[in-house]
PyMOL CGO cylinders between C-alpha atoms (Angstrom):
from pymol import cmd
from pymol.cgo import CYLINDER

trace = [
    CYLINDER, -14.86, 8.55, 30.34, -17.39, 8.75, 33.20, 0.3, 1, 1, 1, 1, 1, 1,
    CYLINDER, -17.39, 8.75, 33.20, -19.15, 11.72, 31.55, 0.3, 1, 1, 1, 1, 1, 1,
    CYLINDER, -19.15, 11.72, 31.55, -19.32, 9.85, 28.24, 0.3, 1, 1, 1, 1, 1, 1,
    CYLINDER, -19.32, 9.85, 28.24, -20.75, 6.80, 30.00, 0.3, 1, 1, 1, 1, 1, 1,
    CYLINDER, -20.75, 6.80, 30.00, -23.30, 9.00, 31.79, 0.3, 1, 1, 1, 1, 1, 1,
    CYLINDER, -23.30, 9.00, 31.79, -24.36, 10.60, 28.51, 0.3, 1, 1, 1, 1, 1, 1,
    CYLINDER, -24.36, 10.60, 28.51, -24.60, 7.19, 26.86, 0.3, 1, 1, 1, 1, 1, 1,
    CYLINDER, -24.60, 7.19, 26.86, -26.78, 5.83, 29.67, 0.3, 1, 1, 1, 1, 1, 1,
    CYLINDER, -26.78, 5.83, 29.67, -28.98, 8.93, 29.57, 0.3, 1, 1, 1, 1, 1, 1,
    CYLINDER, -28.98, 8.93, 29.57, -29.34, 8.57, 25.81, 0.3, 1, 1, 1, 1, 1, 1,
    CYLINDER, -29.34, 8.57, 25.81, -30.22, 4.87, 26.12, 0.3, 1, 1, 1, 1, 1, 1,
    CYLINDER, -30.22, 4.87, 26.12, -32.86, 5.67, 28.74, 0.3, 1, 1, 1, 1, 1, 1,
    CYLINDER, -32.86, 5.67, 28.74, -34.40, 8.25, 26.43, 0.3, 1, 1, 1, 1, 1, 1,
    CYLINDER, -34.40, 8.25, 26.43, -34.26, 5.81, 23.51, 0.3, 1, 1, 1, 1, 1, 1,
    CYLINDER, -34.26, 5.81, 23.51, -36.15, 3.22, 25.55, 0.3, 1, 1, 1, 1, 1, 1,
    CYLINDER, -36.15, 3.22, 25.55, -38.86, 5.78, 26.30, 0.3, 1, 1, 1, 1, 1, 1,
    CYLINDER, -38.86, 5.78, 26.30, -38.91, 6.86, 22.65, 0.3, 1, 1, 1, 1, 1, 1,
    CYLINDER, -38.91, 6.86, 22.65, -39.30, 3.24, 21.54, 0.3, 1, 1, 1, 1, 1, 1,
    CYLINDER, -39.30, 3.24, 21.54, -42.44, 2.83, 23.62, 0.3, 1, 1, 1, 1, 1, 1,
    CYLINDER, -42.44, 2.83, 23.62, -44.29, 5.98, 22.53, 0.3, 1, 1, 1, 1, 1, 1,
    CYLINDER, -44.29, 5.98, 22.53, -45.06, 4.87, 18.94, 0.3, 1, 1, 1, 1, 1, 1,
    CYLINDER, -45.06, 4.87, 18.94, -47.09, 1.94, 20.36, 0.3, 1, 1, 1, 1, 1, 1,
    CYLINDER, -47.09, 1.94, 20.36, -49.12, 4.37, 22.46, 0.3, 1, 1, 1, 1, 1, 1,
    CYLINDER, -49.12, 4.37, 22.46, -49.53, 6.74, 19.52, 0.3, 1, 1, 1, 1, 1, 1,
    CYLINDER, -49.53, 6.74, 19.52, -50.68, 3.89, 17.27, 0.3, 1, 1, 1, 1, 1, 1,
    CYLINDER, -50.68, 3.89, 17.27, -53.23, 2.80, 19.85, 0.3, 1, 1, 1, 1, 1, 1,
    CYLINDER, -53.23, 2.80, 19.85, -54.53, 6.36, 20.17, 0.3, 1, 1, 1, 1, 1, 1,
    CYLINDER, -54.53, 6.36, 20.17, -54.78, 6.66, 16.40, 0.3, 1, 1, 1, 1, 1, 1,
    CYLINDER, -54.78, 6.66, 16.40, -56.60, 3.36, 15.89, 0.3, 1, 1, 1, 1, 1, 1,
    CYLINDER, -56.60, 3.36, 15.89, -58.92, 3.41, 18.93, 0.3, 1, 1, 1, 1, 1, 1,
    CYLINDER, -58.92, 3.41, 18.93, -60.23, 6.91, 18.13, 0.3, 1, 1, 1, 1, 1, 1,
    CYLINDER, -60.23, 6.91, 18.13, -61.32, 7.43, 21.74, 0.3, 1, 1, 1, 1, 1, 1,
    CYLINDER, -61.32, 7.43, 21.74, -59.90, 9.31, 24.70, 0.3, 1, 1, 1, 1, 1, 1,
    CYLINDER, -59.90, 9.31, 24.70, -61.52, 6.92, 27.18, 0.3, 1, 1, 1, 1, 1, 1,
    CYLINDER, -61.52, 6.92, 27.18, -58.92, 5.58, 29.58, 0.3, 1, 1, 1, 1, 1, 1,
    CYLINDER, -58.92, 5.58, 29.58, -56.28, 8.12, 28.57, 0.3, 1, 1, 1, 1, 1, 1,
    CYLINDER, -56.28, 8.12, 28.57, -54.54, 10.10, 31.30, 0.3, 1, 1, 1, 1, 1, 1,
    CYLINDER, -54.54, 10.10, 31.30, -53.65, 13.59, 30.13, 0.3, 1, 1, 1, 1, 1, 1,
    CYLINDER, -53.65, 13.59, 30.13, -52.19, 14.37, 33.55, 0.3, 1, 1, 1, 1, 1, 1,
    CYLINDER, -52.19, 14.37, 33.55, -49.76, 11.47, 33.16, 0.3, 1, 1, 1, 1, 1, 1,
    CYLINDER, -49.76, 11.47, 33.16, -48.59, 12.68, 29.77, 0.3, 1, 1, 1, 1, 1, 1,
    CYLINDER, -48.59, 12.68, 29.77, -48.23, 16.27, 30.97, 0.3, 1, 1, 1, 1, 1, 1,
    CYLINDER, -48.23, 16.27, 30.97, -46.14, 15.08, 33.91, 0.3, 1, 1, 1, 1, 1, 1,
    CYLINDER, -46.14, 15.08, 33.91, -43.95, 13.13, 31.47, 0.3, 1, 1, 1, 1, 1, 1,
    CYLINDER, -43.95, 13.13, 31.47, -43.53, 16.28, 29.35, 0.3, 1, 1, 1, 1, 1, 1,
    CYLINDER, -43.53, 16.28, 29.35, -42.65, 18.25, 32.48, 0.3, 1, 1, 1, 1, 1, 1,
    CYLINDER, -42.65, 18.25, 32.48, -40.04, 15.64, 33.42, 0.3, 1, 1, 1, 1, 1, 1,
    CYLINDER, -40.04, 15.64, 33.42, -38.46, 15.83, 29.96, 0.3, 1, 1, 1, 1, 1, 1,
    CYLINDER, -38.46, 15.83, 29.96, -38.47, 19.64, 30.23, 0.3, 1, 1, 1, 1, 1, 1,
    CYLINDER, -38.47, 19.64, 30.23, -36.63, 19.42, 33.54, 0.3, 1, 1, 1, 1, 1, 1,
    CYLINDER, -36.63, 19.42, 33.54, -34.09, 17.11, 31.90, 0.3, 1, 1, 1, 1, 1, 1,
    CYLINDER, -34.09, 17.11, 31.90, -33.54, 19.63, 29.10, 0.3, 1, 1, 1, 1, 1, 1,
    CYLINDER, -33.54, 19.63, 29.10, -33.29, 22.50, 31.61, 0.3, 1, 1, 1, 1, 1, 1,
    CYLINDER, -33.29, 22.50, 31.61, -30.69, 20.55, 33.58, 0.3, 1, 1, 1, 1, 1, 1,
    CYLINDER, -30.69, 20.55, 33.58, -28.58, 20.15, 30.44, 0.3, 1, 1, 1, 1, 1, 1,
    CYLINDER, -28.58, 20.15, 30.44, -28.60, 23.94, 29.93, 0.3, 1, 1, 1, 1, 1, 1,
    CYLINDER, -28.60, 23.94, 29.93, -28.04, 24.80, 33.60, 0.3, 1, 1, 1, 1, 1, 1,
    CYLINDER, -28.04, 24.80, 33.60, -24.92, 22.65, 33.88, 0.3, 1, 1, 1, 1, 1, 1,
    CYLINDER, -24.92, 22.65, 33.88, -23.75, 23.58, 30.39, 0.3, 1, 1, 1, 1, 1, 1,
    CYLINDER, -23.75, 23.58, 30.39, -23.90, 20.02, 29.09, 0.3, 1, 1, 1, 1, 1, 1,
    CYLINDER, -23.90, 20.02, 29.09, -25.26, 20.85, 25.65, 0.3, 1, 1, 1, 1, 1, 1,
    CYLINDER, -25.26, 20.85, 25.65, -24.70, 17.72, 23.59, 0.3, 1, 1, 1, 1, 1, 1,
    CYLINDER, -24.70, 17.72, 23.59, -26.30, 15.15, 21.29, 0.3, 1, 1, 1, 1, 1, 1,
    CYLINDER, -26.30, 15.15, 21.29, -28.48, 13.82, 24.12, 0.3, 1, 1, 1, 1, 1, 1,
    CYLINDER, -28.48, 13.82, 24.12, -30.69, 16.91, 23.74, 0.3, 1, 1, 1, 1, 1, 1,
    CYLINDER, -30.69, 16.91, 23.74, -31.85, 15.50, 20.39, 0.3, 1, 1, 1, 1, 1, 1,
    CYLINDER, -31.85, 15.50, 20.39, -33.23, 12.46, 22.22, 0.3, 1, 1, 1, 1, 1, 1,
    CYLINDER, -33.23, 12.46, 22.22, -35.07, 14.68, 24.69, 0.3, 1, 1, 1, 1, 1, 1,
    CYLINDER, -35.07, 14.68, 24.69, -36.52, 16.56, 21.72, 0.3, 1, 1, 1, 1, 1, 1,
    CYLINDER, -36.52, 16.56, 21.72, -37.61, 13.29, 20.11, 0.3, 1, 1, 1, 1, 1, 1,
    CYLINDER, -37.61, 13.29, 20.11, -39.38, 12.16, 23.28, 0.3, 1, 1, 1, 1, 1, 1,
    CYLINDER, -39.38, 12.16, 23.28, -41.05, 15.55, 23.79, 0.3, 1, 1, 1, 1, 1, 1,
    CYLINDER, -41.05, 15.55, 23.79, -42.33, 15.46, 20.20, 0.3, 1, 1, 1, 1, 1, 1,
    CYLINDER, -42.33, 15.46, 20.20, -43.66, 11.92, 20.56, 0.3, 1, 1, 1, 1, 1, 1,
    CYLINDER, -43.66, 11.92, 20.56, -45.59, 12.78, 23.73, 0.3, 1, 1, 1, 1, 1, 1,
    CYLINDER, -45.59, 12.78, 23.73, -46.90, 15.96, 22.06, 0.3, 1, 1, 1, 1, 1, 1,
    CYLINDER, -46.90, 15.96, 22.06, -48.20, 13.87, 19.14, 0.3, 1, 1, 1, 1, 1, 1,
    CYLINDER, -48.20, 13.87, 19.14, -50.02, 11.58, 21.57, 0.3, 1, 1, 1, 1, 1, 1,
    CYLINDER, -50.02, 11.58, 21.57, -51.46, 14.61, 23.37, 0.3, 1, 1, 1, 1, 1, 1,
    CYLINDER, -51.46, 14.61, 23.37, -52.68, 15.99, 20.03, 0.3, 1, 1, 1, 1, 1, 1,
    CYLINDER, -52.68, 15.99, 20.03, -54.34, 12.65, 19.35, 0.3, 1, 1, 1, 1, 1, 1,
    CYLINDER, -54.34, 12.65, 19.35, -56.01, 12.88, 22.75, 0.3, 1, 1, 1, 1, 1, 1,
    CYLINDER, -56.01, 12.88, 22.75, -57.53, 16.22, 21.73, 0.3, 1, 1, 1, 1, 1, 1,
    CYLINDER, -57.53, 16.22, 21.73, -58.72, 14.73, 18.44, 0.3, 1, 1, 1, 1, 1, 1,
    CYLINDER, -58.72, 14.73, 18.44, -60.12, 11.65, 20.15, 0.3, 1, 1, 1, 1, 1, 1,
    CYLINDER, -60.12, 11.65, 20.15, -61.86, 13.73, 22.83, 0.3, 1, 1, 1, 1, 1, 1,
    CYLINDER, -61.86, 13.73, 22.83, -63.61, 15.69, 20.07, 0.3, 1, 1, 1, 1, 1, 1,
    CYLINDER, -63.61, 15.69, 20.07, -64.63, 12.42, 18.42, 0.3, 1, 1, 1, 1, 1, 1,
    CYLINDER, -64.63, 12.42, 18.42, -65.98, 11.15, 21.75, 0.3, 1, 1, 1, 1, 1, 1,
    CYLINDER, -65.98, 11.15, 21.75, -67.99, 14.35, 22.26, 0.3, 1, 1, 1, 1, 1, 1,
    CYLINDER, -67.99, 14.35, 22.26, -69.32, 14.08, 18.69, 0.3, 1, 1, 1, 1, 1, 1,
    CYLINDER, -69.32, 14.08, 18.69, -70.49, 10.53, 19.34, 0.3, 1, 1, 1, 1, 1, 1,
    CYLINDER, -70.49, 10.53, 19.34, -72.21, 11.58, 22.57, 0.3, 1, 1, 1, 1, 1, 1,
    CYLINDER, -72.21, 11.58, 22.57, -73.89, 14.47, 20.78, 0.3, 1, 1, 1, 1, 1, 1,
    CYLINDER, -73.89, 14.47, 20.78, -74.99, 12.23, 17.89, 0.3, 1, 1, 1, 1, 1, 1,
    CYLINDER, -74.99, 12.23, 17.89, -76.42, 9.66, 20.31, 0.3, 1, 1, 1, 1, 1, 1,
    CYLINDER, -76.42, 9.66, 20.31, -78.30, 12.39, 22.20, 0.3, 1, 1, 1, 1, 1, 1,
    CYLINDER, -78.30, 12.39, 22.20, -79.92, 13.56, 18.97, 0.3, 1, 1, 1, 1, 1, 1,
    CYLINDER, -79.92, 13.56, 18.97, -81.15, 10.07, 18.08, 0.3, 1, 1, 1, 1, 1, 1,
]
cmd.load_cgo(trace, "trace")
């Protein structure tokens, strides 16, 4: 019962994180700028999720909670991809302004 409760709490934690990422992704998509975005923060988050996944494998606790880690990792990766896109857009705007 304790293990099930621990898995449930871990899953709920990951769901809370997963619920917040779409708001960040939407903002990145709409704003179309990388200004104010912290790539280091997002990479540290990805690293933390990776450690969580590694822990599951090390202790042999391969269960449904891994799917929630995967969801969170994918959501952060999408936001990182949007950062790359937005950084290119920012550089394009700077270049266009320099040519004017």
